[in-house]
C-alpha positions, -999 to 999 in steps of 0.1 A, spaced: -511 773 716 -537 765 685 -523 754 656 -532 740 620 -509 717 594 -525 717 561 -513 683 542 -509 649 558 -477 639 545 -443 628 554 -437 662 566 -472 678 578 -481 643 599 -441 639 619 -446 682 618 -481 679 634 -472 654 660 -444 670 672 -457 701 678 -484 683 697 -456 667 716 -444 700 725 -474 714 741 -499 729 714 -533 719 705 -526 710 671 -554 699 643 -536 683 611 -559 688 577 -560 666 546 -585 663 518 -580 625 518 -609 616 533 -593 577 534 -563 593 549 -583 611 577 -601 580 588 -571 554 590 -558 585 614 -590 590 636 -582 547 639 -551 550 650 -535 538 617 -503 550 609 -497 556 563 -464 558 569 -434 544 577 -417 567 602 -395 560 634 -415 570 664 -440 585 650 -468 558 655 -458 565 696 -464 601 694 -494 594 675 -511 572 703 -500 598 726 -516 630 712 -543 616 690 -574 628 703 -562 650 724 -538 677 712 -541 664 682 -571 660 662 -574 653 628 -602 666 600 -607 674 563 -619 703 570 -593 737 557 -617 760 568 -626 751 601 -589 743 614 -585 777 605 -610 790 622 -599 773 653 -562 782 650 -535 811 659 -511 798 632 -514 782 601 -487 758 585 -489 747 545 -469 715 548 -484 699 511 -467 684 484 -442 707 459 -440 684 429 -419 684 398 -437 702 371 -420 680 343 -392 709 337 -376 712 366 -402 735 376 -421 724 409 -459 726 410 -469 748 432 -509 749 423 -515 728 463 -499 754 481 -522 777 457 -551 758 461 -548 756 503 -537 795 504 -571 805 484 -596 782 511 -576 800 541 -583 835 528 -620 828 532 -614 817 566 -593 845 583 -614 866 606 -591 880 629 -550 879 631 -538 849 616 -499 833 613 -491 817 576 -460 799 577 -448 780 550 -431 750 558 -433 729 524 -398 730 503 -407 763 479 -390 779 454 -376 821 469 -404 843 467 -433 821 476 -441 835 509 -451 866 484 -475 847 461 -491 830 491 -499 870 505 -509 879 471 -534 849 469 -545 856 502 -552 890 494 -568 884 459 -593 857 478 -609 883 502 -583 880 533 -582 915 542 -548 938 547 -535 937 582 -553 902 593 -521 879 582 -484 877 583 -468 852 562 -434 833 572 -411 809 560 -402 782 586 -387 756 564 -376 715 572 -351 695 574 -365 663 583 -350 632 572 -368 603 563 -365 576 588 -353 605 617 -379 624 612 -386 631 648 -356 633 664 -345 658 633 -378 678 646 -371 672 681 -337 678 686 -329 704 655 -296 715 645 -308 747 638 -350 763 633 -348 786 607 -377 818 611 -384 835 579 -397 865 595 -408 900 576 -424 916 607 -427 912 644 -457 896 644 -447 866 626 -407 869 648 -431 866 682 -457 841 671 -431 815 660 -409 823 688 -436 811 711 -444 780 691 -410 766 694 -400 780 731 -400 746 744 -374 736 723 -355 769 722 -354 775 757 -348 733 765 -381 733 784 -389 699 764 -363 687 771 -364 688 811 -399 667 813 -403 634 821 -408 608 793 -399 629 760 -387 611 732 -347 604 735 -323 624 717 -296 616 688 -274 624 721 -266 622 754 -276 657 768 -302 675 747 -288 710 742 -316 742 736 -324 744 697 -301 770 679 -326 796 663 -315 812 627 -337 847 623 -338 856 585 -361 875 565 -390 852 544 -365 852 511 -335 841 531 -354 813 545 -370 800 515 -331 797 499 -317 786 528 -342 751 523 -331 746 485 -291 756 489 -286 732 522 -304 700 498 -286 709 466 -256 712 487 -262 676 503 -267 661 466 -236 677 455 -217 657 482 -233 631 477 -224 633 439 -188 644 445 -183 610 462 -197 590 445 -172 600 412 -139 597 436 -158 564 441 -154 553 409 -117 564 405 -107 547 437 -126 514 420 -106 518 389 -72 524 405 -79 500 429 -79 524 459 -106 520 486 -131 546 486 -142 540 530 -101 547 538 -107 580 514 -137 590 531 -120 586 565 -90 606 552 -116 634 541 -141 636 564 -114 641 593 -115 677 579 -136 701 599 -142 720 568 -157 685 551 -169 668 576 -179 629 575 -218 631 566 -229 618 530 -196 612 518 -214 573 514 -205 559 489 -232 541 465 -260 544 437 -271 575 448 -296 601 461 -335 595 457 -369 601 472 -390 636 472 -363 660 479 -329 658 471 -338 654 430 -368 678 428 -352 705 449 -317 701 432 -342 707 394 -362 734 409 -332 753 424 -313 749 389 -347 768 375 -348 795 403 -312 801 390 -319 802 355 -351 827 362 -326 848 382 -304 844 348 -280 825 366 -263 796 346 -259 767 373 -241 746 358 -227 728 380 -263 713 393 -270 695 362 -235 679 365 -249 669 400 -277 651 383 -262 637 358 -234 622 380 -263 606 403 -280 592 373 -247 577 356 -241 561 393 -273 541 387 -262 530 350 -225 521 365 -243 496 389 -269 481 365 -231 477 341 -215 460 372 -244 433 373 -240 428 342 -203 422 341 -205 401 370 -230 379 356 -216 382 316 -259 388 305 -289 397 323 -318 377 303 -336 349 323 -307 356 351 -326 347 384 -312 381 412 -328 386 445 -328 420 453 -328 435 493 -346 472 492 -368 490 477 -371 520 494 -347 552 482 -331 549 519 -331 528 550 -360 536 576 -383 546 553 -412 537 532 -409 562 501 -400 548 472 -404 578 451 -372 587 430 -355 554 442 -324 544 426 -332 504 439 -368 512 416 -347 527 389 -323 499 390 -350 470 390 -365 483 362 -337 486 341 -331 444 349 -364 439 341 -357 453 307 -329 436 301 -353 400 310 -339 389 346 -363 380 368 -362 395 400 -375 384 443 -373 413 459 -377 421 497 -381 453 516 -390 458 551 -412 485 547 -415 495 509 -433 468 492 -466 478 492 -456 515 475 -433 495 448 -462 471 441 -480 509 434 -452 521 409 -436 482 395 -458 468 370 -479 441 383 -463 405 379 -432 421 373 -416 408 401 -422 384 433 -417 397 468 -401 374 494 -411 372 529 -377 381 541 -339 386 532 -330 347 531 -362 341 506 -353 367 484 -322 348 478 -328 315 474 -319 294 443 -308 331 431 -279 337 407 -267 368 421 -280 389 452 -283 428 451 -282 449 482 -299 485 473 -312 501 504 -291 507 534 -317 488 562 -294 479 589 -309 444 593 -288 441 560 -257 445 570 -263 414 596 -273 389 575 -260 357 587 -234 350 556 -234 311 560 -271 308 557 -270 336 524 -244 310 509 -262 279 513 -294 289 499 -281 312 473 -274 292 436 -247 310 431 -223 326 458 -227 363 436 -235 399 460 -234 430 445 -236 458 474 -243 490 459 -244 509 497 -215 490 510 -227 471 538 -199 448 541 -161 446 548 -150 430 517 -124 412 531 -154 391 553 -175 387 524 -146 369 506 -137 348 534 -170 340 536 -170 324 499 -186 353 479 -175 369 453 -182 407 464 -185 435 441 -192 468 461 -187 509 456 -153 524 455 -136 490 464 -113 468 445 -130 427 443 -113 403 470 -105 371 462 -93 339 476 -71 317 461 -102 293 451 -127 317 437 -122 332 401 -125 368 393 -157 373 374 -148 404 358 -149 398 326 -124 425 312 -145 454 316 -128 486 307 -113 499 344 -128 474 363 -112 470 395 -84 447 402 -88 419 421 -68 420 456 -63 387 482 -79 388 513 -60 406 543 -53 376 565 -31 396 585 -21 433 594 9 446 576 36 454 592 41 487 610 2 497 610 -16 503 639 -37 481 659 
């Protein structure tokens, strides 16, 4: 089919490339002329695993780039809206970009079109899009509007699209249902997975994608409800981690026991410094606003947000406790993106923590494999140093902070790290290392939800902090009776 995808952000660009990958003719549209020029030159404006390969494979063939919404709409049978819906400041998302795109689409409809809302939006948005289309001249009967929410995780967005847990089709008429079924047929019937040279999936055998058909309002609600639930799960386990740390339990062991329950599952049970990114913070606030507009007090979501922010403050307190005072302390920071696998720093806990450290007079040198360019855009010029690698960030530093879960950080050479650092203090906000391993390597290692491990020759640097975790010795042998 001939498709248009309006918006070349994280969702739009991945969606356009993946739709081309499964066989469609796609026009990817953005009003940012510089971004379109970059894409036409073969440059990739975002860091996303496997996306460069897809763009290289389909650019100029099944995938083309344009700055004209009108031209793209005229050439397409279905139009996907993937523009941003940022927080307006009061919890309600800013829908102006969606409205503007809908108005522009209206003027270019001359034959039946399917308009698909793929951005994360409040429930009833499809109704609003219909009104905008009619108000701006799109004739009755010439279009249908459907909801097709995305469930893409930055860092694994390509495989999430091509090997989805589910495809939700929010349709209110037969035309929308038939069109969306046709668009996703290569995934739902499995034809894509039988082709040669396909993008490999997360599992050895790919199963046809599951389709869930709902009305448009239900589909819109599914997206917000899913993201809010996942954010709640993160905040919950972080509160459990704080209790575990206070009493000397091990949150990793607790998570293993919790996640083994099929009703709970292990996903999103990783304690740390909280969630971030463009989705969870915004979507929790937006979902709460929807509830408020319905006259429902969804106070649970307020607590989810409060806990998430408190987790960042608790980590800064932990840094302060480990070093006594932060003024003029030289700190190394590994990770600036909100999570590993992306260059996205929007609502990044790492950025928030760096800002707090700077307020207290610390000197920060940071390294991130992908996010330093974007970090420079949000942090004051000259506020921090940027290193060329992990060891340069740690060199001659009083402490090293791990703030983003890049896999390469978990593979650091601990002997080399100990050699270059001024003081052997590591504060790990992502629990990337085994505490016994770090203590044996000579580090004072502070993590989240796990007691501080010390050797006989290392002092406990917890300066009487209330609820500080008790120091426990390094386990050199497996206790009698435990399974091997």
